[in-house]
N, C-alpha and C positions, 0 to 999 in steps of 0.2 A: 504494499499499500504506499503510495507516494506521500511524502511529508506535506501537511497542509501548508499552502502558500501563505507567507507572512504579508499582512496588509499594512502598508506604511501610512499611518494616519498623520497628515500634516499638522505640525504644531502651530498654534496662533503666533502671530508676529509680536503681539503685545500681551503681557500677563493680564490676569483677570481682576486685578485689584480695583479698577474703576467701577466695575459692576458690583463687587462686594461693597464698595464704599457707598453706593446708592442704597443698598439694603441696610447696611450698618447705620447709615445716617437716619433712616426712618425710625429705627429702634433706639439708637444712641442719643440723638439730640434731645428727645423728650425727657431724658434723664435730668438734664439741666433745668427744665421747667418744673419737674417734680421736686428736685432738690430745692429750688426757689420757693415753691409753694409750701414745702415742709419746713421752711426757714432754716435750712442747713447753713446758709451763708450768714444769716443773722446769728446763729449759734456760734459759728467759728469766728465771728467778729469779736466775741468775748475772749477768744484764746484758742490755741490748738487743742485738739481732742483725739483720743484714741477711737478705734472702731467700736469697741464695746461701750465706751462712754456715749458715743453718738447714738448707738442703737438704744441704749437705756433711756436717754433723754428724749428721743423722738418716738420711742415705743415701736420700733420696727426691728425685724429679724436681721441676722447677719448676712444672709445671702443677698436679699435685695439692696441692703445698705452698701455692701461691698461693690455690687455692680454699679450702683448709682455714683458712689464716691470715686470709683476707679475711672468712670467715664468723665466726671468733672475734672479729675486730675490729668487724664490724658489730653483733655482739651485746654488745659492751662488755667483752669479756674481754681484749682486746689494744688497744694504740694503735699508730699508725704515724706516725713523724715523721722526716723527712730520710732515708727509706729504711730506717729501723730499727724493728723490732717490739719492743714492750716490754709488760710486764704492767701492767694497770690495778689500782687498789686492790681491785676486785672479785676479781680472780684472786689477788692477793697475800694477801687474807684467806681465800679459800676453796679455792684450788687448789695451794697450797704445803704440803707435808706437815708442815713445822715449825710451821704455824699451828694454834692451838688450835681454830679453826673450820673445819679442813680437811674438805672435802666429798668428796674423791676416793675414799674407801673405799666410799661409797655408789654412786658412778659405777662403780667396779670391780664391785660386786655386780650392777648393771644390765647391764654388758657381759658378765659371766660367765653371765648368764641372759637374753641378748638374744633368744632364741627366744620368750620370754614376751611381748615387745611387738612381735613380727612381726604383719603383717596377718593371716596365716593363724591364728596362735594366738589373737589377740583375737577374730577372727570366730568361732572355735570356742567361745571362752569365752562370747560373747554367745548363740550358738545353743544351747549346752548348759547354760548357767548353772553352769559348773564351772571352777575355777581350773586353770591350765595349768603352773604352776611345778613343777619337779622331776618332770615327766612327768604332772602332774595329781594330784589328791588333796589331803590335808590337809598343808600345809607344816609345821605345828607338830608333827604326828605324825612327820614326817620328821626334824625337829630333835631330837625326843626319841629317835629311833632311831639317828640319825647325828650324833654329837657334833661332828664337824668342820664339817658344814653349819651347825649351830647357832652355832658359834664365828664362822664367816665372816659369817653373817647379822648377828650381834650387833655385830661390829666395823663392818660396813657401816652399821647403824642408828646406832651411836655417832657416825659421821661427820656425820650430819645433826642429831643430838640435842644436842650440847654447846653450840652457839650458842643454840638454843632454850631450853636449860636456864639460861642466864644472863639470860633475859628474863622468863619468866612469873613467877618468884618476886617480881618487883617489882610485879606487877599485883594482888596480894592480900596482906592482912595475915596473916602466919603467926607473929606474935610470941607468941601463946599456944600454939602447937603444940609438943608435946614429942616425939612420934614420928610420922613419916610412913611409911606403908606404900606402897611403890612397886610396885604390882601389875603383873606382867608387865614388870618394870623394866628388862630387858635389860642394857645395859652399866652401868647405874647413873648415867647422865649427869644425869638429873633430880634424883636424890638428891644428887648432888655439887653441882649448881647451887643447890639449895635450902639445903644445909648451908653453902655458902660465903656465901650472902646472909643467912641467919638463924642467928646464932651459937649459940643455945640449942637448935636443932632437931637431933634425931637421926633416922636413917632406917633402914629395913629393906627390902632389895630381895628381892622374892618372884618366883622364876622356876625354870625347869628346871635340872638340875645343871650341864650344860656351860656354860650361860649365866651361872650364878652364878660359875663359875670365871673367866670373862672379866670380869665385873663386879668381882670382887675385885682383878684386875690394875689396873683403872682407879681404884678407890678408893685403893689403895696409891700409885698414881702421884700422886694429889692429897693424900696424907698424911692421909686422913680415916678410916683404919681404926678409930680409937677412937670414931667417931660414926656410921659407916655399916656395917651388917652385911648378910649375905645369908641367905636361908632357901630351901632347895629345897622346892618345893611346886607342885601343880597347882591353879591358881586356880578350876577348875571343881569339883573334888572334895574338896580339902583345906580345912580351916577356916582362916579368916584369923586371924593373931595379933592381939593387942590393939594398937590404935593410935588416935590421935585425928585422923588425916588419911589418907584413902584417895586415892591419886593414880593416874590412868590416862593414859598418854600413848601415842598411836598404837595404842590397843587397840580402842576401840569401832568404828573403821572397818574392823577385820578381821572383824567378825562381823555376822550379820543381826539385826534388831530383837529377836527373842525372846531371843537370847543376851545382848544388851546389857541388856534388861530383867532378866534373871537376875542379872547382875553388879551392877546398880544396887540391886536388892532385897537381894542378899546383903550389899552394903556397908551398906545402911540397918540391917539386922538386927545387924550386927557392931559398928557404931559406937555409942559411948555418946552420950547427949544432949549437944548442943553440938559433936559431931564434924563434921568438914568432908569433903566429897568434891570433887575437882577432876578434870574431864575435859579433856584438852589435845589439840586436833586441828585439822585443816583443815576449816572449816565452809562449807556452802552458805549463801547468804542465805535468809531465812525463807520467801520464796515460791518458792525453788528455780528461779530464772531464771539463776543463776550463783553466783559468778564461775566463770571457766574452770578455775582451779586445782582446786577440789574436784570439778568434773565430770571432769576428767582423772584425778584421784586415784581416783574411782570406777572408771574404766576400768583403772587400774593394779591396783586391788583385784580386778577381774574376772579378771585374769591370775594373781594371787597367792593370793587368799583367797576366802572366801564372803561378804565384807563389802562395804561401800559407804560413801560420805560421808554425813554427816548435817548438818542445819541446827542452829543454836543453839536454835531453837524446838522441834525434835524432841527434842533432848537435855534441854531444860528440861522438856518433857512427861514424859519418862521419870523424871526426878528428882522431879517433883511427884507423879507416880503412885505412886512408892515411898514417899512421905511426907516428902521433904525440903522445907525452906522457905528463904526468903531466897535465891532463885536469881538469879544474876547471870551475864552473858556479857561478857567483856572481850577485845578484841584484844590480842595480846602482841608478836609479832615476825613479820615477813614475812606469810605466808599463815595463820599459826596464831593460835588464840584459846583461851581457857579458858572452860569453863562450871563454875561452882562453886555449892555450896549447903551448908546446915547441917541437921543432924538436930535437931529441936526437943526 
């Protein structure tokens, strides 16, 4: 009997870690949200602890605790030395509520709306091209109709905005700006950051009524009520008050191109010659091959809004089409950049 012929199976050109990373990310990343909700970071903010101590304090067993803590350590949020878990500078800066750059309120919002980023929900968003948050529909209409939803959302967004607000005002010269109109300004974080950086600048936060109420709380907290005001308005239907800077942060990615064009053209009409516009957002690279963060942000928008991420080139095109000149794109902090231009 002849020996069975050996079949040479071709080996893949690339190893399979990227595929595993997709699967591991689905299970691994929620460990950080669970640790946050269980107040692991708050506990370790009081000092380093052993695994048994953490288990006893949180009333959880060793197996799930070790999996959760090891994930947090592998991702750089915790360190482990001599059997003691401790916070890293990353967690101290972003996951302790006493920190001005606390990120936890945004994580709370994601946890409270975890059904939005389930596989089933995102698949439905892709197949229907409709957002899924709050049961589907327009989240901003929901905020207008349900004040408490608007307040929770605004505080969650403040959680990610305050750090960003200390960075972008250093990327552009605002020395000649007298009044910044913070359109859809939410908690007012960016008005606060700009006012703290540029002493002669005043700001006006334009948003819905319950959101302006939250913004006033934060403005008072920073002692800037003499320089930062609020105005209840609908950016789509109400006129923009006079200002020499129009600022949009995390606004354009909420909307499809035609609505972004509308806002761009409205700003151009309302600004006086020499007026500046700034769009602050997470940007694709110009050929839209990445990076991963704005691509994932577009998926996040699939779940929450009718918008998507844009490239600096796309936003520059919108500004140029509206009539703006001297268009510049500058990276600012983390994944964020600004696109800025002047009205001639």
